[in-house]
N, C-alpha and C positions, 0 to 999 in steps of 0.2 A: 769368718762370715757370720752375720747375724741371721738367725732363723726368724722369718716373718710369720706371724700367725694369720691363718686364713680360714675361710668357711668353704667346705667342700660340698659339691652337689653334682648330680648327674642328670642330664637332660636327654630325651630320646624322641625320635620322629622317624617313622618308617624303619629303615635298617641303619640309620645314622645314630650315633651316640656321641655326646659331648661331656667330657669330664671338666668341671669348672673349679677353679680356685679363686675365690673372691677376697681381695685384700682391701683393708681400709687405708686411705691416704691417696696421694696423687701418683699416677703411673700410667704406662701405656697398656692398652688392651691388646693382648696377644692371642692369636689363634694359631696353633702349631708353630710357635716361635716366629710368626710373621704378624706384623701389625694388622689388626682386624679390618681396617679400611682398605688394606691392600689385598687381603684374603677374600673379602667380599667387596669388589670394586663398584658394583652397580649402585646407583643412587637410591633405588628402592630398597636394596639390601641394607644400606647404611641407616635408612629411616627405621626399618624393622629392628635393626640391631640396637639403636638408641632407645627404643621404646621402654624397656624395663628400667633403664637408667633415668629416663625423664619422669616416668610415673612415680618413682621413689624419690625423686629430686636428689639424686646421688651422683650427678655427672662429674663433679670435681672431687667428690669425697671418697669414691670407691673406684677400683679398677680390677680387672680379672685377667687370668691366663686360662687358656682352654686347650684341650687336646681333643680333636674332632676326628672321628673315623667313620667309614661306611657311608653308603647312600650317595646322593648327588649334592651339589652345592646348596640347593634350596632346602633339602631335608636337613643338611648340616646346619644351615642358618637357623632353622626352626628348632632344632635340637639345642643349639647354643642359647637361643632366647629362653627356651624352657629351662635349661640348666641354670642360667644366670638368675632367672626369676625364683627358682627354688633356693638358690644360694642366698638371695636377699631375704626370702621368707625365713630361712634358718637364722640368718644374722640378726635380724630385728623383727621378732615375732609380731608384735602388735603394730609397729610402725608401718611396715611394708606390705604385710600379707593382705589386708583388706583391699588396697588399691590394685594389687596384682591379680587377686582373685576376681575382682569386678571386671578387669580387662580381659580375663580368660587366659592369662599367661601361665597359670599354675596347672592347667588341665593338660594331661598327656593326650595327644591326638593318637588314638589307638589304631587308626587305619593303616594296615600293612598290605603288602602284595599278597594276593590270593594264590594259594599253592596250585600247582599243576594237577589236573584231575586225570584219572586213568580213563582211556577210551575217548578222549576228546580231540585227538589229533595234535597234541603237543601244547595246547594253551589251556588256561583256566576255564574260560567260558565258551570257547569255540566248540561247536558241534561238528561231528563228522559230516561230510557232504553226502546227501542222499543219492543213491545210485539210480533211483526211479525218476524218470522224467516223462 
């Protein structure tokens, strides 16, 4: 078996993380060993997924495999897009980085779930009910 060279990158969003392997050439985009179009079946998801490939004009020239864990489907999709964008940035520094940066795909969205606070009745922002009426 011939070892293929790839560019490795990690993308994150909320509690989801995506480990990306970006290959040069033609191939099928796989997410957790399932075709990306089946893993993210909604039409909106497919548009979001194609965005980094279209911005870099690499639709037929590159393909990726991804291992995605944690979070929900939407966070996983955003982590995947972040990881693919990072991989393109690593693969061709000057070519891809400017267009991806301008589109905001290289920025890590740092918003995560707020931790539970002590004395709030079980939730992060909930206040305990006042006994006085």
